[in-house]
N, CA, C and O of each residue as an XYZ file, in Angstrom:
488
protein
N       0.897     -1.256      0.004
C      -0.038      0.024      0.099
C       0.923      1.274     -0.040
O       1.875      1.336      0.739
N       0.745      2.252     -0.957
C       1.247      3.443     -0.962
C       0.500      4.602     -0.989
O      -0.392      4.785     -1.818
N       0.860      5.535      0.015
C      -0.039      6.744      0.213
C       0.777      8.040     -0.286
O       1.971      8.187     -0.027
N       0.108      8.856     -0.940
C       0.719     10.050     -1.593
C      -0.180     11.306     -1.111
O      -1.324     11.419     -1.550
N       0.325     12.200     -0.249
C      -0.405     13.345      0.216
C      -0.124     14.421     -0.511
O       1.028     14.595     -0.909
N      -1.123     15.303     -0.795
C      -1.051     16.568     -1.570
C      -1.979     17.738     -0.915
O      -2.829     17.568     -0.041
N      -1.656     18.838     -1.476
C      -2.699     19.890     -1.041
C      -2.075     21.049     -0.091
O      -2.577     22.172     -0.029
N      -0.945     20.662      0.629
C      -0.514     21.602      1.391
C      -0.161     23.044      0.758
O      -0.182     23.261     -0.454
N       0.196     24.084      1.830
C       0.607     25.260      1.206
C       0.640     26.073      2.178
O       0.510     25.685      3.339
N       0.856     27.579      1.784
C       0.815     28.638      2.729
C      -0.417     29.502      2.638
O      -0.854     29.918      1.565
N      -0.944     29.745      3.785
C      -2.300     30.325      3.841
C      -2.234     31.228      5.162
O      -1.415     31.060      6.065
N      -3.214     32.201      5.131
C      -3.359     33.095      6.097
C      -4.287     32.587      7.130
O      -5.145     31.804      6.719
N      -4.286     32.893      8.462
C      -5.018     32.480      9.475
C      -6.487     32.868      9.062
O      -6.787     33.959      8.578
N      -7.447     31.739      9.337
C      -8.687     32.157      8.927
C      -9.179     31.412      7.583
O     -10.357     31.166      7.323
N      -8.094     31.107      6.797
C      -8.355     30.604      5.683
C      -8.642     28.851      5.616
O      -8.516     28.112      6.592
N      -8.997     28.465      4.417
C      -9.138     27.129      4.278
C      -8.156     26.285      3.436
O      -7.452     26.785      2.559
N      -8.154     25.102      3.725
C      -7.151     24.099      2.715
C      -7.719     22.714      2.760
O      -8.231     22.254      3.781
N      -7.616     22.042      1.598
C      -8.060     20.837      1.446
C      -6.865     19.865      1.189
O      -6.161     20.065      0.199
N      -6.602     18.828      2.026
C      -5.449     17.897      1.733
C      -6.184     16.709      1.256
O      -7.281     16.378      1.708
N      -5.417     15.951      0.142
C      -5.727     15.006     -0.410
C      -4.661     13.698     -0.072
O      -3.460     13.885      0.121
N      -5.204     12.559     -0.041
C      -4.159     11.403      0.216
C      -4.693     10.311     -0.824
O      -5.765      9.725     -0.673
N      -3.865     10.116     -1.840
C      -4.314      8.978     -2.905
C      -3.665      7.832     -2.553
O      -2.444      7.872     -2.396
N      -4.301      6.768     -2.394
C      -3.801      5.463     -1.925
C      -3.698      4.272     -3.035
O      -4.644      4.130     -3.810
N      -2.827      3.614     -3.102
C      -2.599      2.710     -4.057
C      -3.178      1.311     -3.697
O      -3.206      1.079     -2.488
N      -3.637      0.353     -4.509
C      -3.975     -0.863     -3.849
C      -5.455     -0.982     -3.810
O      -6.195     -0.020     -3.604
N      -5.867     -2.226     -4.019
C      -7.239     -2.661     -4.386
C      -8.047     -2.654     -2.989
O      -9.274     -2.727     -3.049
N      -7.455     -2.577     -1.824
C      -7.820     -2.844     -0.485
C      -8.181     -1.482      0.222
O      -8.315     -1.441      1.445
N      -8.334     -0.378     -0.570
C      -8.414      0.717      0.289
C      -9.679      0.911      1.139
O      -9.714      1.512      2.213
N     -10.795      0.277      0.468
C     -12.081      0.428      1.251
C     -12.010     -0.172      2.390
O     -12.748      0.271      3.269
N     -11.193     -1.247      2.699
C     -11.015     -1.993      4.078
C     -10.132     -1.184      4.931
O     -10.132     -1.462      6.130
N      -9.501     -0.383      4.579
C      -8.530      0.164      5.664
C      -9.256      1.453      6.535
O     -10.211      2.098      6.101
N      -8.744      1.632      7.560
C      -9.254      2.912      8.380
C      -8.131      3.707      8.047
O      -7.004      3.217      7.986
N      -8.399      5.078      7.796
C      -7.611      6.115      7.406
C      -7.396      7.323      8.400
O      -8.296      7.679      9.162
N      -6.239      7.895      8.359
C      -6.040      8.967      9.418
C      -5.170     10.129      8.850
O      -4.495      9.951      7.836
N      -5.188     11.206      9.448
C      -4.293     12.228      9.308
C      -3.629     12.623     10.625
O      -4.273     12.925     11.629
N      -2.309     12.601     10.553
C      -1.417     13.040     11.662
C      -0.631     14.388     11.230
O      -0.445     14.718     10.059
N      -0.234     15.055     12.275
C       0.703     16.196     12.021
C       1.948     16.150     12.862
O       2.071     15.458     13.872
N       2.799     16.895     12.391
C       4.100     17.096     13.186
C       4.700     18.496     13.053
O       5.267     18.824     12.011
N       4.589     19.284     14.042
C       5.307     20.529     13.977
C       6.727     20.485     14.404
O       7.168     19.543     15.062
N       7.448     21.505     14.031
C       8.919     21.540     14.460
C       9.185     21.259     15.877
O       8.708     22.032     16.707
N       9.867     20.279     16.254
C      10.345     20.181     17.748
C       9.223     19.448     18.467
O       9.298     19.305     19.688
N       8.171     18.968     17.770
C       7.245     18.419     18.619
C       6.915     16.965     17.958
O       7.291     16.625     16.836
N       6.267     16.293     18.711
C       5.850     14.713     18.348
C       4.805     14.834     17.324
O       4.043     15.788     17.171
N       4.870     13.619     16.560
C       3.720     13.707     15.503
C       2.342     13.251     16.424
O       2.321     12.405     17.318
N       1.297     14.010     15.964
C       0.061     13.800     16.719
C      -1.108     13.548     15.908
O      -1.161     13.934     14.740
N      -2.064     12.908     16.481
C      -3.318     12.413     15.648
C      -4.057     13.736     15.431
O      -3.975     14.650     16.252
N      -4.768     13.819     14.326
C      -5.490     14.968     13.833
C      -7.114     14.401     13.556
O      -8.139     14.884     14.038
N      -7.017     13.410     12.773
C      -8.546     12.864     12.456
C      -8.404     11.510     11.776
O      -7.409     11.168     11.136
N      -9.548     10.734     11.986
C      -9.603      9.386     11.360
C     -10.853      9.025     10.915
O     -11.842      9.528     11.450
N     -10.964      8.217     10.002
C     -12.183      7.726      9.322
C     -12.159      6.181      9.162
O     -11.280      5.611      8.514
N     -13.125      5.571      9.759
C     -12.965      4.108      9.757
C     -13.483      3.693      8.375
O     -14.085      4.438      7.602
N     -13.134      2.256      8.141
C     -13.730      1.781      6.751
C     -15.170      1.853      6.736
O     -15.690      1.756      5.624
N     -15.889      1.997      7.690
C     -17.480      2.103      7.482
C     -17.959      3.461      7.518
O     -19.156      3.720      7.395
N     -16.880      4.527      7.718
C     -17.353      5.799      7.725
C     -17.440      6.658      8.959
O     -17.729      7.854      8.926
N     -17.163      5.948     10.084
C     -17.227      6.854     11.291
C     -16.018      7.698     11.398
O     -14.915      7.413     10.933
N     -16.315      8.704     12.020
C     -15.030      9.830     12.025
C     -14.567     10.115     13.450
O     -15.400     10.054     14.354
N     -13.385     10.399     13.697
C     -12.862     10.852     14.965
C     -11.865     11.982     14.862
O     -11.072     12.007     13.921
N     -11.876     12.984     15.861
C     -11.019     14.035     15.651
C     -10.410     14.450     17.077
O     -10.934     14.333     18.185
N      -9.310     14.904     16.775
C      -8.546     15.526     18.069
C      -9.428     16.834     18.429
O     -10.015     17.525     17.596
N      -9.412     17.032     19.750
C     -10.182     18.047     20.309
C      -9.595     19.559     19.800
O     -10.335     20.542     19.850
N      -8.467     19.638     19.402
C      -7.710     20.847     18.730
C      -8.453     21.176     17.486
O      -8.564     22.357     17.156
N      -9.012     20.143     16.711
C      -9.435     20.509     15.406
C     -10.938     20.301     15.183
O     -11.495     20.645     14.141
N     -11.586     19.705     16.245
C     -12.866     19.425     16.185
C     -13.803     20.560     15.795
O     -13.699     21.563     16.500
N     -14.610     20.595     14.909
C     -15.626     21.603     14.651
C     -14.952     22.643     13.322
O     -15.640     23.445     12.690
N     -13.611     22.425     13.118
C     -12.923     23.228     12.272
C     -12.348     22.099     10.886
O     -12.250     22.496      9.725
N     -12.089     20.970     11.238
C     -11.467     20.105     10.280
C     -12.524     18.895     10.019
O     -13.184     18.419     10.942
N     -12.622     18.448      8.686
C     -13.440     17.405      8.493
C     -12.865     16.344      7.615
O     -12.409     16.656      6.514
N     -12.859     15.118      8.032
C     -12.191     14.142      7.212
C     -13.236     13.369      6.335
O     -14.405     13.260      6.706
N     -12.795     12.854      5.203
C     -13.899     12.309      4.504
C     -13.061     11.163      3.502
O     -11.848     11.294      3.342
N     -13.667     10.260      2.980
C     -13.207      9.396      1.973
C     -13.993      9.086      0.673
O     -15.224      9.077      0.645
N     -13.213      8.833     -0.395
C     -14.016      8.348     -1.534
C     -13.517      7.184     -1.942
O     -12.501      7.200     -2.637
N     -14.091      6.040     -1.614
C     -13.509      4.712     -2.067
C     -13.490      4.447     -3.524
O     -12.742      3.599     -4.009
N     -14.368      5.219     -4.278
C     -14.035      4.898     -5.687
C     -12.856      5.417     -6.292
O     -12.352      4.937     -7.308
N     -12.355      6.539     -5.576
C     -11.086      7.300     -6.042
C      -9.953      6.809     -5.108
O      -8.854      7.326     -5.308
N     -10.052      5.868     -4.094
C      -9.012      5.591     -3.419
C      -8.274      6.734     -2.741
O      -7.048      6.777     -2.634
N      -9.165      7.710     -2.266
C      -8.771      8.900     -1.753
C      -9.394      9.296     -0.448
O     -10.587      9.112     -0.206
N      -8.524      9.860      0.405
C      -8.958     10.318      1.802
C      -8.579     11.866      1.782
O      -7.503     12.293      1.364
N      -9.658     12.679      2.313
C      -9.456     14.069      2.342
C      -9.341     14.679      3.761
O      -9.763     14.092      4.757
N      -8.823     15.735      3.789
C      -8.967     16.515      5.193
C      -9.064     17.935      4.773
O      -8.150     18.588      4.269
N     -10.465     18.414      5.076
C     -10.967     19.816      4.827
C     -10.668     20.493      6.102
O     -11.155     20.151      7.180
N      -9.738     21.598      5.909
C      -9.382     22.324      7.008
C      -9.862     23.717      6.908
O      -9.527     24.408      5.946
N     -10.676     24.201      7.905
C     -11.391     25.674      7.894
C     -10.811     26.333      9.123
O     -10.250     25.813     10.088
N     -11.071     27.574      8.866
C     -10.649     28.363     10.084
C      -9.110     28.238     10.668
O      -8.820     28.252     11.865
N      -8.255     28.123      9.649
C      -6.946     27.620     10.060
C      -6.255     28.792     11.018
O      -6.496     29.994     10.902
N      -5.371     28.216     11.963
C      -4.589     29.011     12.865
C      -3.383     28.749     12.856
O      -3.041     27.636     12.456
N      -2.497     29.601     13.250
C      -1.116     29.567     13.213
C      -0.538     28.197     13.927
O       0.499     27.639     13.569
N      -1.249     27.829     14.819
C      -0.815     26.557     15.629
C      -1.258     25.286     14.718
O      -0.857     24.178     15.075
N      -1.944     25.380     13.737
C      -2.187     24.269     12.731
C      -0.820     23.984     11.904
O      -0.651     22.918     11.312
N       0.147     25.034     11.915
C       1.182     24.806     10.880
C       2.016     23.569     11.316
O       2.410     23.416     12.472
N       2.253     22.696     10.299
C       2.924     21.391     10.626
C       2.999     20.697      9.292
O       2.296     21.039      8.341
N       3.992     19.578      9.242
C       3.706     18.826      8.134
C       2.802     17.815      8.451
O       2.907     17.175      9.497
N       1.664     17.563      7.392
C       0.705     16.517      7.604
C       0.911     15.358      6.828
O       1.315     15.354      5.665
N       0.587     14.266      7.585
C       0.732     12.786      7.071
C      -0.457     12.056      7.151
O      -1.200     12.070      8.133
N      -0.656     11.378      6.060
C      -1.786     10.415      6.056
C      -1.438      9.041      6.278
O      -0.357      8.654      5.833
N      -2.165      8.260      6.882
C      -2.001      6.980      7.429
C      -3.123      6.037      7.176
O      -4.308      6.371      7.165
N      -2.623      4.715      6.956
C      -3.667      3.662      6.905
C      -3.248      2.570      7.915
O      -2.091      2.215      8.138
N      -4.466      2.055      8.536
C      -4.303      1.218      9.621
C      -5.377      0.139      9.342
O      -6.486      0.473      8.925
N      -5.043     -1.183      9.576
C      -5.858     -2.259      9.505
C      -6.863     -2.436     10.846
O      -7.987     -2.939     10.846
N      -6.088     -1.843     12.045
C      -6.665     -2.024     13.321
C      -7.197     -0.619     13.744
O      -6.457      0.343     13.951
N      -8.683     -0.601     13.859
C      -9.168      0.765     14.270
C      -8.922      1.163     15.783
O      -8.954      2.328     16.179
N      -8.709      0.216     16.470
C      -8.380      0.315     17.949
C      -6.946      0.975     18.052
O      -6.743      1.518     19.138
N      -6.032      1.027     17.244
C      -4.950      1.820     17.283
C      -4.628      2.844     16.279
O      -3.479      3.249     16.105
N      -5.725      3.290     15.568
C      -5.629      4.293     14.469
C      -5.168      5.769     15.009
O      -4.702      6.579     14.208
N      -5.298      6.052     16.231
C      -4.809      7.434     16.784
C      -3.371      7.474     17.313
O      -2.821      8.509     17.690
N      -2.748      6.126     17.309
C      -1.511      5.870     17.765
C      -0.350      5.922     16.604
O      -0.234      5.058     15.735
N       0.429      6.996     16.724
C       1.295      7.004     15.641
C       2.425      6.033     15.589
O       3.139      5.979     14.588
N       2.628      5.226     16.671
C       3.527      4.072     16.727
C       3.037      2.842     16.344
O       3.728      1.823     16.336
N       1.637      2.902     15.960
C       0.915      1.646     15.629
C       0.238      1.598     14.240
O      -0.700      0.860     13.939
N       0.921      2.595     13.350
C       0.295      2.605     12.207
C       0.974      1.666     11.063
O       2.186      1.458     11.024
N       0.239      1.242     10.336
C       0.618      0.145      9.308
C       1.452      0.804      8.145
O       2.564      0.390      7.818
N       0.782      1.917      7.525
C       1.488      2.463      6.348
C       1.386      4.068      6.542
O       0.404      4.623      7.036
N       2.472      4.686      6.107
C       2.512      6.183      6.055
C       2.700      6.677      4.701
O       3.321      5.999      3.883
N       2.196      7.838      4.401
C       2.580      8.589      3.247
C       3.525      9.613      3.574
O       3.662     10.032      4.723
N       4.207     10.042      2.550
C       5.072     11.468      2.793
C       4.352     12.523      3.131
O       3.247     12.619      2.595
N       4.734     13.463      3.989
C       3.979     14.571      4.333
C       3.931     15.604      3.308
O       4.679     15.746      2.340
N       2.827     16.375      3.712
C       2.729     17.776      2.896
C       2.658     18.939      3.928
O       2.027     18.869      4.982
N       3.375     20.021      3.507
C       3.661     21.062      4.549
C       2.396     22.017      4.520
O       1.908     22.436      3.470
N       1.950     22.296      5.698
C       0.895     23.379      5.828
C       1.541     24.425      6.679
O       2.180     24.155      7.696
N       1.333     25.715      6.184
C       2.079     26.724      6.958
C       0.827     27.988      7.007
O       0.368     28.476      5.975
N       0.455     28.335      8.181
C      -0.521     29.281      8.467
C      -0.009     30.432      8.888
O       0.435     30.344     10.033
N       0.114     31.642      8.318
C       0.628     32.764      8.703
C      -0.406     33.781      9.506
O      -1.542     33.996      9.084
N       0.087     34.338     10.631
C      -0.909     35.166     11.404
C      -0.652     36.640     11.233
O      -1.373     37.462     11.798
């Protein structure tokens, strides 16, 4: 399974951005998908997840502002980010995991994509 994230960029506080993660392989629909982020000098942290059946989970810091979704026909997972803040600045990574119980744990992820940089200027 290979994951390719895209859509990052430089935006101003209050703006919106949508990240995409294209996934190779015929078993995409069976995977639980997630987004993590890592800011300079900080550990990688969970942002949002969507299960193979469509249930969603969010970190408290992004709840109400970010929306995760998936399109199984396109083997793609999305992260819509609204009302961006300077503290959202980080490299964002998409992840795939077969075990929903560990989808929020960066040390238990099955597959990682390369990150995409999101920079929010204040």
